C-alpha positions in Angstrom: 85.4 74.4 91.4 84.7 77.0 94.3 87.1 74.2 96.8 90.0 74.8 93.8 89.7 78.0 94.3 90.0 78.4 98.0 92.8 76.3 97.6 95.1 78.2 95.6 94.5 81.2 97.5 95.8 79.5 100.4 98.5 78.5 98.6 99.3 81.8 97.7 98.9 83.0 101.1 101.0 80.2 102.5 103.6 80.9 100.0 103.6 84.8 100.5 103.9 84.3 104.3 106.9 81.9 104.3 108.5 84.3 101.8 108.3 87.3 104.2 109.6 85.5 106.9 112.5 84.9 105.0 113.0 88.2 103.8 112.8 89.1 107.5 115.0 86.7 108.3 117.8 88.3 105.6 116.9 91.5 106.9 117.9 91.2 110.3 120.9 88.8 109.6 122.2 90.5 106.6 120.6 93.8 106.1 119.8 92.8 102.4 117.1 90.8 101.3 118.3 88.6 98.4 116.4 89.5 94.7 116.3 85.7 94.4 114.0 85.2 96.8 112.2 88.3 95.9 111.6 87.6 91.9 110.8 84.1 92.9 108.1 85.6 94.9 106.7 87.6 91.8 106.9 84.9 89.4 105.1 82.5 91.7 102.4 85.2 91.9 101.8 85.5 87.9 101.8 81.8 87.4 99.7 81.0 90.3 97.1 83.8 89.3 97.3 82.7 85.4 96.4 79.1 86.6 93.4 80.8 88.3 92.2 82.5 84.9 92.9 79.4 83.4 90.5 77.5 85.2 88.0 79.7 86.1 88.2 80.7 82.1 88.3 84.8 83.4 91.2 87.2 82.8 90.5 89.4 85.9 92.8 87.1 88.4 96.1 87.6 86.0 94.7 91.4 84.6 94.5 91.8 88.6 97.9 90.3 90.1 99.6 92.6 86.9 98.0 95.8 87.7 98.4 95.6 91.4 102.2 94.9 91.1 102.9 97.8 88.8 101.1 100.5 90.7 102.8 99.0 94.2 106.3 99.1 92.1 105.4 102.7 91.4 104.2 104.0 94.8 106.8 102.1 96.7 109.8 103.3 94.0 108.7 107.1 94.9 109.3 106.2 98.5 112.2 104.7 98.0 113.3 107.1 95.9 112.8 109.5 99.3 115.1 107.2 101.4 112.0 105.6 103.6 113.0 102.1 102.7 115.7 99.7 100.8 115.6 98.8 97.1 114.4 95.3 98.8 111.6 96.8 100.4 110.4 97.9 97.2 110.7 94.2 95.4 109.0 92.6 98.6 106.2 95.1 98.4 105.6 94.4 94.4 106.2 90.4 94.4 103.2 90.2 97.7 100.7 92.4 95.6 101.7 90.1 92.5 100.2 87.1 94.5 97.3 88.7 96.2 96.1 91.7 93.9 92.9 91.8 96.2 91.4 91.4 99.5 91.1 88.0 100.8 87.6 86.1 102.1 88.1 82.3 102.5 85.1 80.9 103.6 86.8 77.8 105.1 89.3 80.0 107.5 86.7 82.2 108.6 89.2 85.0 107.0 86.8 88.2 106.0 89.2 91.0 106.8 88.5 94.5 107.1 88.9 96.1 103.6 90.0 99.4 102.4 89.1 101.5 99.2 92.5 101.1 98.2 94.0 97.9 97.1 95.2 94.9 99.2 98.6 96.0 98.5 98.2 99.5 99.9 97.0 98.1 102.8 100.0 95.8 103.5 102.5 98.7 103.6 99.5 101.3 105.4 99.9 98.6 108.1 103.7 98.2 108.1 104.1 102.1 108.7 101.7 102.2 111.4 103.5 98.9 112.6 107.4 99.9 112.4 106.9 103.4 113.8 106.8 102.3 117.3 109.1 100.4 116.9 111.3 102.5 115.1 111.2 105.1 118.3 112.0 102.1 120.7 115.2 102.1 118.4 115.8 105.5 118.0 115.5 105.9 122.0 117.9 102.9 122.8 120.5 104.6 120.5 120.3 107.6 122.1 121.1 106.4 125.6 123.3 104.3 124.4 125.5 106.9 122.9 124.5 109.1 126.1 123.2 111.7 123.8 121.7 114.1 126.5 125.0 113.8 128.5 125.1 116.5 131.2 122.6 118.7 129.0 119.4 119.5 130.4 118.6 122.1 128.0 119.2 120.0 125.5 116.6 117.6 127.2 113.9 120.5 127.6 114.3 121.1 124.3 113.6 118.0 122.4 111.6 118.7 120.6 112.9 121.4 119.0 113.9 120.8 115.3 117.4 121.7 116.0 117.5 118.9 118.5 116.0 115.9 116.2 118.4 116.7 113.8 121.0 116.8 115.8 119.5 113.2 117.6 119.2 112.0 113.8 123.0 112.4 112.9 124.0 111.6 115.9 121.9 108.4 116.5 121.3 106.9 112.8 125.0 107.6 111.4 128.2 105.7 111.9 131.6 105.7 110.9 132.7 102.5 108.8 135.9 101.3 107.4 136.1 101.7 103.4 137.5 97.9 104.1 134.2 97.2 105.9 131.6 98.5 103.3 129.1 96.3 102.1 126.1 96.1 99.5 123.4 98.0 100.2 124.9 100.6 103.0 123.5 104.3 102.6 126.5 106.7 101.9 126.1 109.9 103.9 127.6 113.5 102.5 131.9 112.6 101.9 133.1 116.1 100.5 136.2 116.5 98.6 138.2 118.2 96.3 139.7 115.6 93.9 138.2 116.0 90.6 139.9 112.3 89.6 137.0 111.1 91.8 134.2 113.1 89.9 135.4 111.2 87.3 135.5 108.0 88.5 132.2 107.8 90.0 130.5 109.5 87.1 131.6 106.6 84.9 130.3 104.3 87.9 126.7 105.4 87.0 125.1 104.0 90.3 123.4 104.9 93.5 126.5 107.1 94.8 126.2 110.7 93.4 128.4 114.0 92.5 127.5 117.1 93.8 128.5 120.6 93.9 129.4 121.7 97.5 128.4 125.1 99.1 131.1 125.1 101.6 134.0 127.6 101.3 136.6 124.9 102.0 135.2 121.5 99.5 134.0 122.0 95.8 132.4 118.8 95.4 130.4 115.9 98.0 129.3 112.5 96.9 126.1 110.5 99.0 123.7 107.8 98.1 121.1 108.9 96.3 118.6 106.9 97.7 118.0 103.8 100.1 119.0 101.5 97.5 122.6 102.2 98.9 126.0 101.1 97.5 126.4 98.5 94.9 128.9 95.8 94.8 131.0 97.7 92.1 130.6 100.8 94.2 132.2 99.4 97.0 134.6 97.9 95.0 135.6 101.3 93.1 135.8 102.5 96.7 138.6 100.3 97.7 140.1 100.5 95.0 140.3 104.8 95.6 141.4 103.9 99.3 144.0 102.1 98.4 145.4 104.9 96.4 144.8 107.2 99.2 142.3 109.3 97.2 139.7 109.1 99.7 140.4 108.6 103.4 139.8 105.1 105.5 136.5 105.9 106.9 132.9 107.1 105.3 129.7 108.2 107.2 126.9 105.3 106.4 123.4 105.3 107.3 122.4 102.7 110.3 120.2 100.9 108.9 116.5 99.8 110.3 115.1 96.9 109.0 111.9 97.2 107.7 111.2 93.8 106.3 110.0 92.3 109.6 107.3 95.2 109.7 106.2 94.3 106.2 105.7 90.7 107.5 103.4 91.9 110.5 101.6 93.9 108.2 100.7 91.2 105.7 99.7 88.7 109.0 98.0 91.7 110.0 96.1 93.2 106.4 95.2 88.5 106.1 93.7 88.5 109.3 92.6 91.9 110.1 92.3 93.8 107.5 93.9 97.2 107.2 94.3 99.2 110.5 94.0 102.7 109.3 90.2 101.4 109.2 90.1 101.6 113.0 90.5 104.8 112.6 88.3 105.8 110.1 85.2 103.9 112.0 86.6 106.3 115.2 86.4 109.4 113.1 83.2 108.1 111.9 81.7 107.5 115.4 83.3 110.6 116.6 81.3 112.7 113.9 
């Protein structure tokens, strides 16, 4: 029985890693993780843990799968609303949590990762954020020098950690203008100001991710923007293109430059499986110092 359980665990790990690799590939290539991929992994998680519960006559496996799925979805969904990552990342985190709801200990592979006080999926989330941070710094630094943000402004370079300087760097490097014809699903639209009230009615009827807000500027009454990291839906892309063809909006929109986060999730997952929770390193160091 133990051999069968360990075999299913190994299959769960292998399938989760494989799907995460595919997700990273799609994210890097097209900035979109297909829903079919995430939902297939989630379905596999439910089925495989249901099989574990049946063969062991123990409900804990499928119950832990559902609890881990729901908690992870709620937490990552809230972070999605804060524009920390995209909707595809939320679904991938949730699918991983469904397949592997608890810590991994497999004798035959000598896998005894360092566990934390929170669920395995949270270790994947924490690892992903910590792993992504240095890559994000390198990514932003590359864009800063590529766009020659500093130029000959030495004062700006000296005061780089000033809040206004950091905001300028963010606005100058992590945004770009895109032709309406080149808009794609998932792109995150920045503030677009306008006075035409027809736009208000058209977008409100869509009930999508683009939201209308009243402007505090004197020259414009309204503006719209993506309300979350989910970005544009296909229908919103189609609607914006129609409005552009009717000269209701301009030919370009400002969008955020997407940082592919899924590769960080992949490495966060691998680290969680074979090492454990990276945060435990800091906890241990703090304990040793104290």
